[in-house]
LOMAR-829259 format. One record per residue: x, y, z of N, C-alpha, C, CB in turn; residue in one letter. Coordinates in steps of 0.1 Angstrom, whole numbers. Each point is the difference from the previous one (the first is absolute). Glycine has a CB too. Layout:
BEGIN
   npx   npy   npz  capx  capy  capz   cpx   cpy   cpz  cbpx  cbpy  cbpz residuo
     X     Y     Z     X     Y     Z     X     Y     Z     X     Y     Z       A
...
This chain:
BEGIN
   npx   npy   npz  capx  capy  capz   cpx   cpy   cpz  cbpx  cbpy  cbpz residuo
   925  1055   557    11    10     1    -3    13    -6    16   -19     1       M
   -15    30     6    -3    13    -6    12     5    -8   -16     5    19       Y
    13     3   -29    11     6    -8     2    14     5    -6   -14   -20       S
    19    18    20     3    14     5    -7    10    -8    22    -8     7       I
   -26     5   -20    -7    10    -8   -15    -1     0    20    -1   -15       A
   -25    -8    24   -15    -2     1    -5     2    14     1   -16   -20       A
     4    26    27    -3     2    14   -13     8     1    24     0     6       M
   -30    -1     6   -13     7     2     2    14     3    -9   -21     8       S
    22    25    -5     3    14     3    14     3    -4   -16     0    20       K
    20    13   -20    13     4    -2     8    -1    13    -7    15   -19       T
    18   -22    19     8    -1    12    11    11     0    -4   -25     1       Y
     6    31    10     9    12     1    12    -4    10   -19    16    -5       K
    31   -14     0    12    -4     7     8    13     3     0   -23   -11       I
     3    25    23     9    12     4    13    -6     4   -19    14     8       L
    30    -9   -15    13    -4     3     7    12     6     1   -17   -19       I
     2    16    32     5    12     7     9    -3    11   -21    11    -5       T
    28    -1    10     9     0    11     3    14     4    10   -22    -7       S
    -5    25    18     3    13     4    15     4    -5   -16    -1    20       Q
    23    -8   -25    13     2    -5     2    -2   -15     8    -7    23       K
     1    14   -28     4    -2   -14    11   -11    -2    -7    24    -5       G
     9   -28    -7    11   -10    -2    -2   -14     4    14    19     3       G
   -27   -23    -1    -2   -14     4    -7    -8   -11    -2     8    24       V
     0    -2   -36    -5    -7   -11   -15     2    -3    18   -16     5       G
   -24    26     1   -14     2    -3    -3     2   -15    -2    10    23       K
     9    -1   -29    -3     3   -14     3   -12    -9     5    24     5       S
     6   -31    -2     4   -12    -8   -11   -10     1    24     4     4       T
   -29    -7     8   -11    -9     1   -13     5    -6    10    -8    21       L
   -13    20   -20   -13     6    -5     0    -1   -15    -1    15    19       S
    11   -10   -26     0     0   -15     0   -14    -6    11    23     1       V
    -2   -31     5     1   -14    -5   -12    -8     2    24     2     3       N
   -31     0     9   -12    -8     3   -11     5    -9     7    -3    24       L
    -9    16   -27   -10     5    -9     2    -6   -14    -2    21    14       A
    15   -20   -18     3    -5   -14    -2   -15    -1    17    18    -3       A
   -14   -26    14    -2   -14     0   -15    -3    -2    20    -3    16       Y
   -29     9    -8   -14    -2    -2    -5     3   -14    -3     5    25       F
     8     6   -31    -4     3   -13     5    -9   -11     0    23     8       N
    12   -28    -6     6    -7   -11    -1   -16     2    16    20    -3       K
   -15   -24    15     0   -14     3   -13    -6     4    23     3     7       M
   -33     5    -4   -14    -5     3    -9     8   -10     6    -6    25       T
   -19     3   -24    -9     7    -8    -6    12     7    -5   -22   -12       K
    10    25    23    -5    11     9     4    13    -6     1   -14    20       A
   -10    24   -18     3    14    -3     5     7    13   -17     0   -19       R
    30     3    19     6     6    12     4    14    -2     8   -22     6       A
   -11    31     4     3    14    -1    10     3    11   -23     6    -9       A
    33     2     6    10     5    10    -3    14     4    17   -15   -10       L
   -19    17    22    -2    14     6    13     4     7   -26    -3     2       V
    33    12    -7    13     4     6    -2    13     8    12   -10   -19       D
   -12     8    33    -1    11     9    13     4     6   -23    -8     5       L
    34     2   -10    13     4     5     5    13    -6     5   -24     4       D
     1    33     4     3    13    -5    11     0   -11    -6     9    23       H
    14   -20   -24    10    -2   -10    -6    -6   -13    17    -2    18       Q
   -29    -4   -17    -7    -6   -12     9   -10    -7   -12    21    -3       A
    20   -29    11     9   -10    -6    -7   -11    -7    15     5    18       T
   -26   -10   -12    -7   -12    -6    -7     4   -13    -3    -9    23       S
    -3    21   -24    -7     4   -12    10     3   -11   -19     9    14       S
    31    -3   -10    11     2   -10     4   -13    -6     7    21    12       K
    -5   -31    -3     5   -13    -4   -10    -7   -10    12    -3    22       W
   -25     4   -18   -11    -6    -8     0     6   -14   -13    -5    21       L
    13    18   -21    -1     7   -13    12    -2    -9   -14    17    11       K
    26   -17    -4    12    -3    -8     1   -14    -5    11    17    14       G
   -16   -26    -7     2   -14    -4   -12    -5   -10    12    -4    21       A
   -23    11   -19   -12    -5    -8    -8    12    -7    -1   -19    16       D
     7    30   -17    -7    12    -6   -13     3     7    11    -6   -21       G
   -21     8    14   -14     2     5    -9   -12    -1     3    24    -6       D
     4   -36     5    -8   -12    -2    -8    -4    13    17    -8   -17       A
   -11    12    28    -6    -4    13    -6    13     7    16   -20     2       Q
   -27    18     5    -6    11     7     7     4    13   -22    -7   -10       K
    25    20    11     5     4    13    -4    15     3    20   -16    -3       H
   -20    19    15    -3    14     5    11     5     9   -25    -5    -2       S
    28    17     1    10     6     9    -6    12     7    19    -7   -16       T
   -16     7    29    -4    11     9    12     4     8   -24    -7     0       F
    28    19    -1    12     5     7    -3     3    15     9     9   -21       N
    -6   -19    30    -3     2    14    12     7     6   -15   -21     1       L
    14    34     0    11     8     5     1    -2    15    -2    16   -19       E
    15   -16    24     2     0    14    -5    12     7    20   -14    -4       R
   -27    12    15    -5    11     8   -13     6    -4    23     5     3       G
   -29   -12   -13   -13     5    -5   -11    -3    11     7    -3   -25       V
   -17    12    26   -11    -3     9    -8   -11    -5     0    24     8       S
    -7   -32     0    -7   -12    -4   -13     2    -6    13   -11    17       N
   -20    22   -16   -13     2    -5    -2    -2   -15    -3    15    19       G
     8    -6   -27    -1     0   -14     7   -12    -6    -2    25    -1       I
    14   -29     7     7   -11    -4    -8   -13     1    21    11     7       T
   -28   -13     4    -8   -12     1   -11    -1   -10     5     0    24       S
   -12    12   -26   -10     0   -10     5    -3   -14   -12    17    14       L
    23   -12   -18     6    -3   -13     4   -14    -1     8    23    -1       N
    -2   -29    11     4   -14     0   -13    -9    -2    20     5    15       I
   -30    -2    -7   -13    -8    -1    -5     1   -14    -5     5    24       A
     5     7   -30    -5     1   -14     9    -8   -10    -8    23     6       R
    21   -23    -4     9    -8    -9    -3   -15     1    17    18     2       I
   -19   -22    11    -3   -14     2   -13    -4    -6    13     1    21       L
   -23     7   -20   -13    -3    -6     1    -1   -15   -11    12    19       R
    18    -3   -25     2     0   -15     7   -13    -4     0    25     0       N
    11   -28     8     8   -12    -4    -8   -13     2    20    12     7       A
   -29   -12     3    -8   -12     3   -10    -3   -11     3     5    24       T
    -9     6   -30   -11    -2   -10     3    -9   -12    -7    22     7       Q
    20   -22   -11     3    -8   -12    11   -10     2    -7    19   -13       A
     9   -23    26    11    -9     3    -5   -12     9    16    19    -2       S
    -9   -30     1    -2   -11     9     9     1    12    -7   -15   -20       D
    18    20    19    10     2    10     5    14     0     7   -24    -1       I
    -6    31    13     6    13     1    11    -1    10   -22    12    -6       V
    34    -8     1    12    -1     9     5    14     2     6   -23    -9       I
    -5    27    22     4    14     3    14     0     7   -25     6     3       T
    33     2    -8    14     2     6     0    13     8    10   -12   -20       D
    -6    11    33     0    11     9    10    -1    11   -24     3    -5       L
    32     8     6     8     1    12    -9     7    11    22     1   -13       T
   -24    -8    24   -10     4     9     3    13     7    -5   -23     4       W
    -5    32    -3     2    13     6   -10     1    11     8    11   -22       N
    -4    -8    34    -9     0    12   -10    11    -1    18   -10    13       D
   -17    20   -22   -10    10    -2   -13    -6    -6    19    18    -2       L
   -17   -29    -5   -12    -6    -6    -8    -7    11    12    -4   -22       L
   -25     4    22    -8    -6    10     1   -15    -1   -16    18    -1       P
    18   -25    12     2   -14     0   -12    -8    -5    16     3    19       K
   -28     3   -19   -11    -7    -6     2    -2   -15   -15    11    18       E
    25    -5   -24     3    -2   -14     2   -15    -3    10    23     0       F
    -4   -30    10     3   -14    -2   -13    -9    -3    20     3    16       F
   -31     2   -11   -13    -8    -2    -4     0   -14    -7     6    23       F
    13     3   -32    -3     0   -14     5   -13    -7     1    25     1       E
     8   -32     6     7   -11    -7    -4   -14     5    19    16    -4       F
   -17   -26    -4    -2   -14     4    12    -6     5   -18    -2   -17       D
    30     6    12    13    -6     4    10    11     2    -5   -21   -13       F
    12    20    24    11     9     4    13    -7    -1   -16    13    15       L
    24   -10   -25    13    -7    -1    11    10     5    -8   -13   -20       L
    16     8    30    10     8     6    14    -7    -3   -16     9    18       V
    24    -4   -27    13    -6    -2     9     4    11    -3     1   -25       P
    12   -10    28     9     2    12    13    -7    -3   -19     2    16       C
    30     5   -18    13    -6     0     3    -5    14     8    15   -20       S
     2   -24    21     1    -8    12    11     5     9    -9   -19   -12       L
    13    32    11    10     5    10    -8     3    13    14    10   -18       S
    -7   -10    29    -7     2    13    -6    14     0    17   -15    11       N
   -11    25   -17    -6    13     0   -13     0    -8    23    10     1       V
   -23   -17   -13   -12     0    -8   -11    -8     7    14     2   -21       E
   -11   -13    27   -10    -7     7    -6     8    11    12   -22    -5       I
    -4    29    13    -4     8    11   -10    11    -6    21    -5    14       D
   -17    11   -25    -8    11    -6   -13    -6    -5    21    12    -7       S
   -21   -24     2   -13    -6    -5    -9    -3    12    12    -9   -20       T
    -6     4    31    -8    -3    12    -6    13     5    14   -20     5       V
    -6    30    -5    -5    13     5   -12     5    -8    23     5     9       N
   -21    -6   -22   -11     5    -9   -13    -8     1    18     7   -16       F
   -16   -20    17   -12    -9     1    -7     2    14    11   -16   -16       L
    -3    18    26    -6     2    13    -9    13     0    20   -12    11       E
   -15    22   -18    -8    13    -1   -13    -2    -7    21    12     1       R
   -22   -22    -9   -13    -2    -8    -6   -13     5     9    13   -20       I
    -5   -18    31    -6   -13     5   -15     0     2    22    -4    11       S
   -27    16    -7   -15     1     2    -7    -1   -14     4    15    20       H
     3   -12   -31    -6    -2   -13     0   -15    -3     7    23    -8       I
     5   -29     9     2   -14    -3    -9    -9     8    23     5    -6       I
   -25    -2    19    -8    -8     9   -15     5     1    21    -5    13       N
   -25    13   -22   -14     6     2   -11   -10    -1     9    20   -11       S
   -18   -19    20   -12    -8     0   -12     7    -5     9   -13    19       K
    -8    26   -20   -11     8    -5    -1     1   -15     2    13    21       L
     9   -13   -27     1     1   -15     9   -11    -5    -5    25     0       R
     4   -30   -12     8   -10    -5    14     6    -3   -20   -12   -10       K
    30     7    17    14     5    -3     6    -7   -12     3     5    25       P
     7     1   -31     7    -6   -11     8   -12     6     2    21   -13       P
     0   -32     5     8   -11     4    15     5    -1   -17   -17    -8       A
    24    15    19    14     4     0    10   -10    -5    -6    14    20       L
    14   -10   -30    10    -9    -5    14     6     2   -17    -9   -18       I
    26     2    25    13     5     2     9    -7   -12    -3     3    26       I
    10     6   -33     8    -5   -11    15     1     3   -18     7   -16       V
    25   -18    19    14     1     2     7     5   -13    -1   -18    18       P
     6    30   -18     4     6   -13    15     3     0   -22    10    -2       S
    28   -12   -10    14     3    -2     9    -8     9    -6    22    -7       R
     2   -35    10     9    -8     9    11    -6    -9   -20    -5    16       I
    31     1    -9    12    -5    -7     2   -14     3    10    22     1       R
   -13   -27    11     3   -13     5   -13    -7     5    24     6     5       E
   -25   -19    -7   -11    -8     5     0     1    15     1   -16   -19       V
    10    17    26     1     1    14    -8    12     5    22   -12     1       E
   -22    23    -8    -7    12     4   -15    -3     0    18    14   -10       D
   -23   -22     0   -14    -3    -1    -4    -8    12     1     1   -25       Y
     7   -11    29    -3    -8    12     0     9    12    10   -20   -10       S
    -1    29    11     0     9    12   -13     8     1    25     1    -1       R
   -30     4   -11   -12     8     0   -12    -9     5     9    13   -20       M
    -9   -26    18   -11    -8     4    -1    -1    15     3   -13   -21       L
     7    16    28     0     0    15    -5    12     6    19   -16    -1       R
   -21    27    -7    -5    12     6   -15    -1     3    17    13   -13       K
   -21    -7    24   -14     0     5    -7    13    -1     7   -19    15       T
   -19    19   -20    -8    12    -1   -13    -2     8    10     6   -23       F
   -17     5    26   -12    -1     9   -12    -1    -8    12    12    17       N
   -12   -17   -30   -12     0    -8     3   -11   -11    -6    25     4       F
    -5   -29   -10     0   -10   -10     6     6   -13   -19   -12    11       E
    27     4   -17     5     5   -13     4   -12    -9     8    21    11       F
    -6   -19   -24     5    -9    -9    15     3    -3   -23    -4   -10       F
    31    -6     8    14     2    -3     2    -5   -14     8    -2    24       L
    -4    10   -33     1    -4   -14    14    -6    -3   -15    19    -6       S
    16   -26    -5    14    -5    -4     9    12    -1   -10   -19   -13       P
    23    17    16     9    12     0     3     4   -14    10    -8    21       P
    -8    21   -23     5     6   -12    15     3     1   -24    10    -5       V
    32   -17    -2    14     1     2     6    12    -6     1   -25     1       T
    11    28     3     6    12    -6    12    -4    -9    -6    13    21       Y
     5    -7   -33    11    -1   -10     3    14    -5    -7   -24    -7       K
    20    27     7     4    14    -4    -5     4   -14    20    -3    14       A
   -21    -7   -23    -4     3   -14   -15     3    -1    18   -15    -7       E
   -26    14    18   -14     3    -1    -2    15    -3    -5   -17    17       V
    14    26   -13    -1    14    -3     1     2   -15    10     6    22       Q
    -4   -15   -29     1     2   -15   -13    -2    -7    23    -8     1       D
   -33     3     6   -13    -2    -6    -9    12     0     2   -24     7       Y
     2    34     1    -8    12     2    -2     7   -14    10     3    23       F
   -23    -1   -26    -5     7   -12     3    -8   -13     3    21    12       C
     1   -34   -10     3    -8   -13    -7   -13     0    22    11     0       S
   -24   -18    11    -6   -13    -1    -5    -4    14    14    -7   -20       S
   -20    -5    22    -5    -4    12     7   -13     5   -23    10    -6       F
    23   -12    19     7   -11     6    -5   -14    -4     4    15    19       L
   -17   -16   -21    -5   -13    -4     3    -4   -15   -18     3    17       F
    24     7   -24     4    -2   -14    15    -1    -1   -20    12    -8       E
    27   -12    19    15     0     0     6   -12    -7    -1    13    21       S
    12   -11   -27     8   -11    -6     7    -8    12     3    13   -22       D
    -1    -6    33     6    -7    12   -11    -9     6    16    20     4       N
   -14   -33    -5   -10    -9     5    -3     2    15     8   -17   -17       V
     3    19    25    -3     2    14    -8    12     3    22   -11     5       E
   -20    22   -11    -8    12     2   -14    -2    -5    20    14    -3       I
   -21   -20    -9   -14    -2    -5    -8   -10     9     9     4   -23       R
    -3   -15    26    -8   -10     8    -3     5    14    11   -18   -13       Q
    -2    26    19    -2     5    13   -12    10     1    24    -2     4       N
   -25    11   -14   -11     9     0   -13    -7    -4    16    19    -6       F
   -16   -28    -3   -12    -8    -4    -5    -7    12     8    -2   -24       I
     0    -4    32    -5    -7    12    -7     9    10    19   -16    -3       E
   -13    28     5    -6    10     8   -13     4    -6    22     8     8       F
   -23    -4   -21   -12     5    -6   -11   -11     0    14    15   -14       A
   -10   -28    11   -10   -10     0    -6    -2    14    12   -11   -19       R
    -4    13    30    -6    -2    13   -10    11     3    22   -11     7       S
   -19    23   -11   -10    11     2   -12    -3    -8    18    17     4       V
   -17   -21   -17   -11    -4    -8    -9   -11     6    14     6   -20       E
    -7   -16    26    -7   -11     6    -8     5    13    17   -16    -9       A
   -11    25    16    -7     5    12   -12     8    -4    22     1    12       L
   -22     7   -23   -11     7    -4   -11   -10    -5    15    20    -7       I
   -11   -30     0   -10   -10    -4    -6    -7    12    13    -3   -22       V
    -5     0    32    -6    -6    12    -9     9     7    21   -13     2       N
   -18    26    -1    -9    10     6   -13     0    -7    19    14     7       T
   -19   -14   -21   -12     0    -8    -8   -13     3    11    14   -17       E
    -4   -25    18    -7   -13     3    -7     0    13    17   -12   -14       T
   -10    18    24    -5     1    14   -13     9     0    23    -4     9       E
   -23    14   -17   -11     9     0   -13    -7    -5    16    19    -4       S
   -14   -29    -4   -11    -8    -5    -3   -12     8     5     8   -23       H
     4   -12    31    -1   -12     9     6     3    13     1   -16   -20       Q
    -9    24    28     5     5    12     5   -10    10   -16    19    -3       R
     9   -30     4     3   -10    10     6   -13    -7   -19     9    15       K
    31   -12   -11     6   -12    -6    -2   -12    10    17    14   -13       I
   -24   -25     9    -2   -11     9    13    -6     4   -22    -4   -11       P
    24     2    24    13    -6     4     2   -14    -6    -2    13    22       V
    -9   -21   -23     1   -13    -5     5     0   -15   -18    -7    15       S
    15    17   -22     4     1   -14    15     3    -2   -24     7    -6       A
    29     1    16    14     5    -1    10    -9     8    -9    23    -3       A
     3   -32    11     9    -8     9    10    -8    -7   -18    -1    16       R
    15    -5   -28     9    -8    -7     7     7   -11   -15   -19     5       D
    13    32    -6     7     8   -11    15     0     3   -21    14    -4       A
    29   -14    -7    14    -1     2     8    12    -3    -3   -23    -5       G
    -3    34     0     9    12    -4     1     9    12    -8    -2   -24       T
    18    11    23     2    10    10   -12     9     1    25    -1    -5       V
   -31     4    -6   -11     9     0   -12    -6     7     8    10   -21       L
   -10   -23    18   -11    -7     7     1    -1    15    -3   -13   -21       D
    16    10    25     2     0    15    -2    14     6    16   -19    -3       R
   -12    29    -4    -2    14     5   -15     3     1    22     7   -10       F
   -30   -11     0   -14     3     1    -6    -8    12    -1     3   -25       L
     5   -15    27    -6    -8    11     4     6    13     2   -20   -14       L
    10    25    16     4     6    13    -7    13     2    22   -12    -2       S
   -23    20    -9    -7    13     2   -15    -2     3    17    11   -15       R
   -23   -20     9   -14    -3     2    -2    -4    15    -4    -7   -24       T
    13    -2    29    -1    -5    13     2    12    10     9   -23    -7       A
     0    32     4     2    11     9   -13     9     1    25     0    -6       R
   -31     2    -6   -12     9     0   -12    -7     8     8    10   -22       R
    -9   -23    20   -12    -7     6     2    -2    15    -4   -11   -22       E
    16    10    26     2    -3    14     7    11     8     1   -24    -6       H
     1    36    -1     7    11     5    13    -4     6   -22    11     5       N
    29   -19   -12    13    -5     5    11     8    -6   -10   -23     2       H
    20    27     5    11     7    -5    12   -10    -1    -8    22    11       V
    11   -24   -24    10   -10    -3    14     6     1   -16   -12   -15       A
    26     3    17    14     4     0     5     0   -15     4    -9    23       A
     8    15   -25     5     0   -14     2   -14    -5    11    23     5       A
   -15   -25   -18     3   -12    -6    12     1   -10   -25    -6     2       H
    36    -1     2    11     1    -9     0   -11   -10    14    10    18       D
   -18    -6   -31    -1   -10   -10    12     0    -9   -25     3     1       L
    36     3     4    12     1    -9     6   -13    -3     4    22    10       S
    -8   -33    -3     5   -13    -3    -6    -7   -12     5    -2    24       H
   -16     8   -29    -7    -5   -12     9     2   -12   -23     4    10       V
    28   -14   -16     9     1   -11    -6     1   -14    16   -12    14       K
   -27     5   -16    -6     0   -13   -15     4     1    16   -18    -8       T
   -20    26    -2   -14     5     0    -3     4   -14     1     7    24       R
   -14    -6   -27    -5     5   -12     3    15     0   -18   -17    -2       D
    25    23    -9     3    14     0   -12     9     1    20    -6   -13       P
   -32     1    10   -12     9     1    -5     2    14    -6    -8   -23       S
    12     0    32    -4     1    14     9     9     8    -9   -23    -1       V
     4    33     7     8    10     7     8    -6    12   -16    18    -7       P
    29   -14     8     8    -5    11    -1    10    11    15   -12   -15       S
   -28    16    19    -2     9    11    -1    -7    13   -12    15   -16       F
    16    -8    26    -2    -5    14   -10     9     6    23   -10     2       L
   -32     4     6    -9     8     8     5     1    14   -20    -6   -15       S
    24    18    20     6     1    13    -9     8     9    23    -1   -11       L
   -23    -3    23    -8     8    10     6    -2    13   -21    -2   -13       R
    23    13    20     6    -1    14   -11    -4    10    17    17    -6       K
């Protein structure tokens, strides 16, 4: 089993959406702090949002104890110099970090090739019909990046964010996209979360529900990174070795290996009926139309 702090490379995570108010900054700052405090990894936060919410939160809650960079991505800026500056910031953050988490409200003036800088693309999505439609529209515009065969695309993770009811999460599972993606555990909404801004982090909350909910989400992202590292060292997983495995992750690995070897396009696997599992195993679904 690989450790998150003993990877062969720095893994870069982009948390983005074209809309504000869906929880990008909350996820970014708390995920970066989680890796720094709850694992042995060195995590850097790169705040490219023009409001700099996540870097303000990180500095307010932890002073200068954690590494972060801020770049003011102003609306309407041309993409030439901006792209060069972002690339420089990412390079600097990567040099001394195991994980780099970037917070960005997507701007279409940026070149879409920017996505290839990252290993994982996290897109938070609240579950209103308007928000789902907006997310589908955004992802369809970058589908050539997600489905690229010429360059390695980032792994897409949809994060049901700020949900209020379990029924909303089930409804999200029935949505269909035209590309493969992972579906993370939902990040639930509690009004008191806003009280943590610039003061503390969700995984340290005295509220057990808030704390456990975020830790489950963060552990699933951590486990996916570890799995990606494992796959990079062991590209081919023998079907015979995984056939009898019992975890959600093992079944996912088996199905994905089968798809690659036989060029088979699988239908969505609804694993929501699985009631018990090791918390270190991600409750991701691999979906493909």
